[in-house]
C-alpha positions in Angstrom: 0.0 0.0 0.0 1.1 3.5 -0.7 -0.2 6.5 1.3 0.0 9.8 -0.5 -1.1 13.4 -0.2 -2.2 15.1 -3.4 -1.3 18.7 -4.3 -3.9 21.3 -3.8 -6.6 21.4 -6.5 -5.5 18.0 -7.9 -7.7 14.9 -8.2 -6.6 11.3 -8.3 -6.6 9.8 -11.8 -6.5 6.0 -11.6 -5.6 5.4 -15.3 -2.8 7.9 -15.3 -1.4 6.6 -12.0 -1.6 3.0 -13.4 0.4 4.0 -16.5 3.0 5.8 -14.5 3.4 2.9 -12.0 3.4 0.3 -14.8 6.1 2.1 -16.7 8.4 2.9 -13.8 8.1 0.0 -11.3 8.5 -3.8 -11.6 5.5 -5.9 -10.9 6.5 -6.8 -7.3 7.0 -3.1 -6.4 3.7 -1.7 -7.7 1.4 -0.7 -4.9 -1.8 -2.8 -4.8 -3.5 -0.1 -2.8 -3.2 3.7 -2.8 -4.6 5.6 0.1 -5.2 9.4 -0.3 -4.7 11.4 2.9 -5.3 15.1 3.4 -2.3 15.3 5.7 0.6 12.9 6.4 1.2 12.6 10.1 4.8 12.7 11.5 6.4 11.5 14.7 8.4 13.8 17.0 11.5 12.8 15.1 9.9 13.7 11.7 9.4 10.1 10.6 6.2 9.0 8.9 3.6 7.5 11.3 2.9 4.1 9.9 1.7 1.9 12.8 -1.9 3.2 12.7 -2.0 2.8 8.9 -0.9 -0.8 9.2 -3.5 -1.5 11.9 -6.3 -0.1 9.8 -5.4 -2.2 6.8 -7.6 -1.8 3.7 -11.1 -2.2 5.1 -13.3 0.6 3.6 -15.6 0.3 6.6 -12.7 1.4 8.9 -10.8 3.8 6.7 -12.4 7.2 6.1 -9.8 8.3 3.5 -10.1 7.6 -0.2 -8.7 4.2 -1.0 -8.0 2.7 -4.4 -7.1 -0.8 -5.5 -5.0 -1.9 -8.5 -7.2 -3.6 -11.1 -4.9 -5.4 -13.5 -7.8 -6.4 -15.8 -8.9 -2.8 -16.4 -5.4 -1.3 -16.2 -6.4 1.3 -13.6 -6.8 2.0 -10.0 -10.5 1.7 -8.9 -12.1 3.0 -5.7 -12.2 0.4 -3.0 -15.8 -0.7 -2.1 -17.1 -3.1 0.5 -18.0 -5.5 -2.4 -14.4 -5.5 -3.6 -13.1 -5.8 -0.1 -15.3 -8.9 0.5 -14.1 -10.4 -2.8 -10.5 -9.9 -1.7 -11.2 -11.6 1.6 -12.8 -14.5 -0.1 -9.9 -14.7 -2.6 -12.2 -14.0 -5.6 -10.3 -10.8 -6.5 -6.7 -11.6 -7.2 -4.1 -9.2 -5.8 
């Protein structure tokens, strides 16, 4: 999973992001999930706060931020829904 903050007045484009990731990263390094946060939290020593993100995982019922999942069949990132989450948990949606 990658957690990013968008520049002001920018919107996430799943197709463009997929093309960029596909062109510049090997398959094993491509993020399967992209989480959009309004602000990236830091620790007192200016390191990224990751423990809470790991604990929340990718459940859309828990996460209030925008969350996208890599869809290899459609060549894009699509917004994570509860139906997709259930498919992933049942191993119907291949990661």
